[in-house]
N, C-alpha and C positions, 0 to 999 in steps of 0.2 A: 359349874359352869353357867355362866350368866344366860339367860332368855335369847338374848342376840347370838350366842353361840350356838345354843342347841337349835334354833330357828335355822342359822346357816347348815348346821350337819345335816340336819332333817333332811332340808331342801337338797343338799347336795346327794343323800343317800338316794331320794325319790327320782333326782336327776341322773345319776347313774344308772341306778336300774331300770329307767325308762329308755335309755337309748340303745341298752342290752335288750330289752323288750321288742324295739323296732329293728335292732341289727337281727335279732333271729327272726322275725317275720319277713325279713328281706335275705334270708341264709342263703336263697338259691341266686344271689346276685354276684358271689364269689367274690375275687379280686377286682372285680370291674365297679362292684358297689363300693367296697372299701375305697377305692380311687376316687369314684365320685362324692363321698360322704368327705373324705380328706381335701378334696379342691374346693368343695363347699364352703368347709370350715375354713380355708386359708382365706378365701374371698371375703368370706362375711366377717371375719374377726380383722381384716386388714386396716379399715378404718380405726378402730380402737388401737391396735399395736402401734399405727404409724403415728398417731397422737403421744402416746407414752414415749413412743421413741425421740421425737422432736423434743419432749420435755424433759426427760433425763439422760438424753444424748449418751446411750451406750458404747463400749468401747468396740467397735467392728474388727476385733483382732481375731487372730487363729484360733486362738483356744476357745471364742464365741464359737467359731463353726465348728471345730473338733466335738465340743461339747454339744451343740445342736445335731450335729449330724449323725453321730453315735447314738444318742438319745432316739433320733428319729427313726434308725433303722430298728433298734430295740422295739419300738413301738409298733413300728409296721411288721414285726415277727409276730408280737402280740397279738394284734388285732386281725391278722390272716389267719392264727392258730383258732383264735375266737371265733371269727366267722367260718373257719370250716368244722370245727365243735358243734356252732349252731346249725350246720346242715346235716350233722350226723346224730346230734343228741338232745334232749329236752334244753330248755332256759333252766329248768329247775334242778338239773343236774350239772350242766357245764359251768353256768354263773357263780353257784356258792364255791364250786371245788375251785375254779380260777382265783376269784378272791381270797380263799382260805389257804390256797397252797403256799403263796407269796410268805405270810409270816411264818410259816410253819419251815420254809425251806433257809430263812434268814438266820433261824435257830441253829440248823443243820450247819449249815456254812461257817457260825460263829463257833461252834464246837469243834468242828474237823478241821477248818483250814486256818481260826484265829486262836485257838487253844483257850478259848474262852469257856469258863465252868457256871452254867447256867444256875439259877437257884432252884429249889424244888418247886415252886408256883411255875415257872417256865417251864420245866420238865411235863410237870401234870398239864400244863396249859396245850403244851406239845401232843401229850397222849390223848388229850381232848380231840383236838383238831383232828388226827388221824380217825378218831372213833366215829367223828363227824364225816368224815369223808367215806370212811366205809358203810357208815348208815345210807349216806347218799347213793352210793355205787352200785351196792348189793342189794339181793331180795327179790329181782325178775328173776324170770323163768325161761329156758329155752333162748330161741330167737332173739327176742324182748331183751332177755340179759347180754348177749353179746351186743346189741344196739346201744344197750346202758352203758357197757363198759367201753364202747368207743367213744361215746360222750365224755367217759370219767378221763381217759388217756386226753382227749383233746383240752379238758377242762385242767386238767395237773399241768399240761405243756405250756397253757396261756399262765398258770399261775407261776412256773418257770419264768417265764420273759416279764410277768411284773416284777418278781423279786429281782430281775437283771437291770429293768428300767429303773427301778426304784433306789437302788444302790447308785447307779450311775448319774440320776437327776438329782440325787440329793447331793453327790460328789460336785456336780456340775452348779448347782445353786450356794452351795456354802463356799468351797474351795476357788471355783472358776470364778465366782461373783457375777454370774449370770442371771439377768433379771427372769424371775419365773414367766410373765406373761409372754415375754420374747422368746423365752424357751418353749414354751408351750407352742405357740404361733410357728416358731422355726421346726420343731418336730411334725407340724403337721405339713408344713410345704415340703420337708425330707421325705416324707412318705407319698406325698402327691409326685414328686421328682421321679422319686425311686422306681414307682410302678406305673409312671405313664410309659415308658417302652413297650411294656406289656399292654395297656389298656388301649393307647391310642390305635393301633393296628385293627384292634376289634370295636369298630366304629359300629358295626351293627348290633353288637353287644350292648354298646353303651347306650344307643337310642334303645332298647328292648327295656336295660334294667332300668333306664331314666324314668321310661312309659310305666312301667310295671311296681316301681319303688320309689317314685319322686319322693314321697312324704317322707319315708324313711331315711334319704339321704339329708334332708334339710334337717331333719331331728337330730339324728347321729351326729352332724355337723356341728349344730349347736350347743346340745347338751353335753356333747364327750368333754369339750374345753371347759363349759360353764361349770360343770360339776366339779373338775378340778380345781377351778378359780373360786367357786364357793368356801373349799375347803382351806384354802390359803387365807382368806379373808376369816375365817373361823379361827385362825392360830392368832389373830390379831387380839383375839377375847378370851381365848382361851388357852391353856398348856396343850401341846402336842399329845403328853400321855393320857389327856383325856379325851383329845378331839380323833387323835388316830383310830383308836377301839369304835367310838361311837358313830363313826362313818359308817364302819362296817355293817350297820343298820341294812345297809343296801342287799346284804347277804339273804336277811327274811324277804325284804321287800320283793326280791327277785323272784324266790321260790313261790312267793305269794302271787305275783304275775304270772306264773306259770301255770298257777292251779286255777286262778280265777279266771283269767282272760285269754288263756291258751289251750284250756281244759285239757291239761297234763294229767297224767295218771299217777297214782301213787303219793297223793299228795300229803297227806298226814305225815308219811315216812319221811319224804323230803322237805317238808319244812322243820320236821324234828331234827333233822341232820343238820340243815341250814343252821337252827338255833344251837344245836351242841357245837358246830364251828366257829360260831359268834362267841359262844362263852370262852372257848380254847382260846380265840384271838384275845378277849378281854383279859383273861388269865396271861398271857404274854405280855401284853402292855402294860400290867401292873408291876413288870417285874423293873 
């Protein structure tokens, strides 16, 4: 992989883990925080998207609206799961599980529904991911264990939604020929519109979340799309089989953030679990 591709992937991993760090810090904001972050992203990226749209003149057809709309609802479900998980569990638990469950589910779906026969390496990678998840999620005692397991459930639920939107987004970009930047922006717009009926009547809560979490609103609004776009640029300079597993470096970065910046407990075990999950994902990507 070229130095430029490495730089893009590392920046994408740090950006992705960073917006999750700020989402965790604003975990009390709930759906209203999610709505504010999506709205901020939609407004901030509009000039860039408008410029691209004027230059390439995309086909504003029903299939584009369908592709973007379905993607937006899947991404909305994902970020609501994630935000709820951060309200109930630690960053160093929820984040690695959310990022690690998606590739694991992809293999399971391929075997059960598509009748694919994965290689020995893929099966080993699947087992390694499961082991990493167990290392992260288990080991606490008493009430702490119940809290940890709640975080595990929301992390896995977020991973399910990651798998769902990954499959759909891949179809929308490759088969429906939707421009990735427009897809990403349209997804944010869909999330903003879908949450508006919930958020707008709660004007006092909006003011409270804005007052307490203004910085996280902008950080998440900027870095969530940027992390994805950096990966897309990396695909121009390195193959998908190299970029895809490399970007999951964010799993380890997220676990480190939880330990160093949030003071979360059981750091050694959780970072070890994150490294195990990362190793399993690399094995899956190598097949």
